[in-house]
N, C-alpha and C positions, 0 to 999 in steps of 0.2 A: 252072309245073308243080310239083306236090307229089308226092313219092315217099317211101313208107315201106318199110323193108326190115329184115330180121334179118341182122346182120353178125357174122362170127366175128372176135373181137378178143381177143388175149392169152389164148387158151384158153377164152374164154367167148363168149356171144352177147349183143350189144347191139342194141336196137331204135333205128334211126336214121331220121330224116325230113329231107328237104331241100325247100327252096323256091327257085324261080327257076332261072336258067340256069347250068349247070356251067361255062360259059366266063367267068362273072363272078368277081371276087375273092371268095374263100371267107371266110365269117364263121361262126365256131363259137360257139354259145351253150352255156355251161357252167353248169348249174343248181346250186343250193345243196344242202347235205346233205339226204338223204332226200327229194329232190324229183325227180319224173319230169319229162320234157320238157313235159308238159301245162301246167305253170305258165308257160311261155313262150307267151303267148296266140297263137292261130292268126293273128289279124289283125295283131298286132305283127310276127310273122314275115313275113307277106305284104307288109307295108309296108317292111320292111327289104329284102326281095327287089326290090320296085319301085324302090328306091333304087340298084339296080345291084349287089346282092350275092347270092352263092350261099349261102343261109342254111342252116345245119346245126344241128339240135337232136337230142338223143338221151336215152334213159333210162340213167342210171347203172346199174351193176350193183346189184342189190337194190332197183331201182325199176322201175315200169312193167312192160313185157314182157321186159325184159332178165333175164339169168340171176340167180337168187335162191339165197342160201345160208341154212342154218339160222339162225333168229333167235338172237342172242347168241353166234354162233360165226363171225364174218367172217374168212375165211382170206386177208385182204388188208390192205393199208395205204393211207394216203392217197396214197402214191407210186403205187400201182397205179391208184387212181382218176384221177390226173393222166395216167398212161400210157394209160389207156383213151381219154382225149380225143385223144391223138396217134394211137392205134390207129384211131379213127374217121376221122381225116384220111387215114391210110394206106389204109384200106379204100376210100375214095372217090378215091384217087389224087391227093390234095391235099398238096403239099409245104409251102406256107406259107399261113397264114390270119390274119385279124383275129380275135383272141380276145376274147370278152365273157363275163366270169365274175361271178356274183353270190354274195355271202356266202362260203360255203366254196368255191364254184366260182371265186370270185375268188382264193382262196388257191391252188387248183390252177393257175389261169392264171399267177399269180406264179411258181410252181415251174417251169412250162414256160418262161416268159420268161427265167428264170435258168439253167436247165439245158439248154434246147434253143432258144437264141435265134434260130437260123437258121430255125425253124419259125414265127416270129411276125412278122406284118406290122405289127400294132399291138395295143395292150393297152387294154381298157376294163374297169375294176374298179368294180363296183357294190355298195354296201352291204357293204363288206368291211373287212379290217384287215390289219395286219402280223403279228398274233399270233393263234394258234388260239383259238376261242371256248370259253367255259365254258358248255356247253349247258344244264347242269342249272340255271343261274341263271334262264333265261328260258323254255326249252321244256319242261323236265321230261321230256324224252324220253331213252330209252336208259339213262343212268346216274344220273339224278336221283332224288330221294326222292319226288317227286310221284306220286300214284297214277295209273297208266296206264289208259286206256280199253281196252275189249275190241276190239282191232284187227281181230279176225275178224268182228265184227258190223258190217254196213254202216252202220247208223244211228249207232252209237257212234263209229265211225271218222270218218264224215263230220262229225258234230258237233264232234269234236276238231280236225279240220283247219280247219274254218271258224272255230272259236274262236281257234285259234292265229294265223291270218292277221289276224283282227280285233284281237287283243290286241297284235300287233306293228305294225299298220298305222297309218294316219292318216286325215284327213278325206276323202281321195280314194280310199280302199280301196273295192273293189267292194261292192255291197250284198249282203246275206245270201242272197237267192235266186240271184244269179249265182255267188257263191262256193260255194253248195251244189251247183249243177249241175257246177261244175268239180271239186269234191271227190268227187262221185259218179263222174265220169269217171275220176279218179285211182284210186279204189277199184276200179272195174270193170276197169281195165287192169293192175292190179298183181297179180303172182303171189302174193306173201305180204306183207300189210300189216304184220304184226308184225315181220318181218325188215326191211322197208323203213323202219320207224320206229324201229329199234333199231341196226342194224349199222353205219351210217355214224358214229354217235355214239361207238362203242366200238372202232372198228378202230384198228390200230396207227398211230402217227405216225412219219413218216419224218424225216430230218434237217431242221432248220429252214433256211429260206432267207432269213430277214430280214437277216442280216448280209451277204448278197450282193445285196440289192436295188439297191445302188449300181452294179452292173454291167449293169443292164437298159438296153438301147439302143433298144428299140422305143418309138415314140411312145405315151405313156401318158395316158389320160384317167381321172379318178376322178369317178364320179357317186355322189352320196351324199345321202340324205334328211335334211332338217334336223330331222326328228322321229324319227329312228331311235333306239329305246330299247335296242337290243341292241348295235350298234356306234355309239356316240355320236359326234358330230362330230369330237372329237379323233383318232379312229381314221383318218378320212379325211385330216386334216391331217398325221398321221404318215406315211401313205403318200406324200403329195406331198413331204414333207421327205426321204424316203429314196430315192425313185426320181427320177433325174435328169430334169429337164424336165417332170415330170408336171404336168398341168393339172387343177385341181379345179373342178367345176361342181356347185353345190348344187341339189337338187331340193326346192323349197319345199313344205312340207306333206306330204312323203312319209316314211313310216316304214321299218321293215325289211321289205321286200316286193318282189316282182317289180313292174316298173313299172306303176302304175295307168294306166288309159286317159287320165286328165287330163293326164299328162305325156308321153304317147307322142311327140307332135310334137317336143318338146324333146329327148327321149332319142334318138329316131331320127335327128334332124338332127345331133346331136353325134356319134353313132356313125358315120354315113355320112361325116361330115367328117374322120374320123380319117385322117391320111396314112399311106401305107405306109412301112416302113423305107427310109431313103435308101441305106443300104449293107447288103449281104447277106453275112454271113460264109460262108465255104466250108463 
């Protein structure tokens, strides 16, 4: 069963969609910066649910159908974005969940694992790092010097989204027609594309958690593309060095991207195999 709803969370509204049975262990997908839940492919979510998980995806604030703020004036920090993820779980009555975070979403998941360990059954960190990214070096979004497209124009926005994915992807990245359909869906669902492609990159940063990664007790899996040009392989190795017991699995031929269909079986099998925490703090 697939259900989409608008949910009050932390004084805003977030668009949330679930797949599978609520009685199964919950699995929360946390997308990267400026990314709506659309980037977690429908079939990818259905296959996770078929593996016995109650799969949850959602639009971050300033993406998709969730609450949008004026472009260039985000009244929130990355801590608020992480707390939104917990708010989604609260709204669904979920106390503990398997967290799967990609890129900046992986940093949100790290923060939750450090600051709210009792909420985390397991941790899967994809295409991410121990350190905040320098967005302007690769994306040119938000605070970089690269000329920005007209995000209010559907064609310009779609062209830029497709170009960005292909620039950071690899040989398994979806072809242009498929990416274009997805980018059109993203544009059509988003309240304010300019805000969506700006605010996450310039919002305030909360206190770093890297020096506390050694306290993470959740079983941790690091999935990382061998061709990631944004967070190169040493970033994945650093995560494994700093999180006790973390296990690193390379995704051959994958760039900095949501999992392409060619590696879904590997990724889904690894995520489903994640054990839950053996001991639960009070």
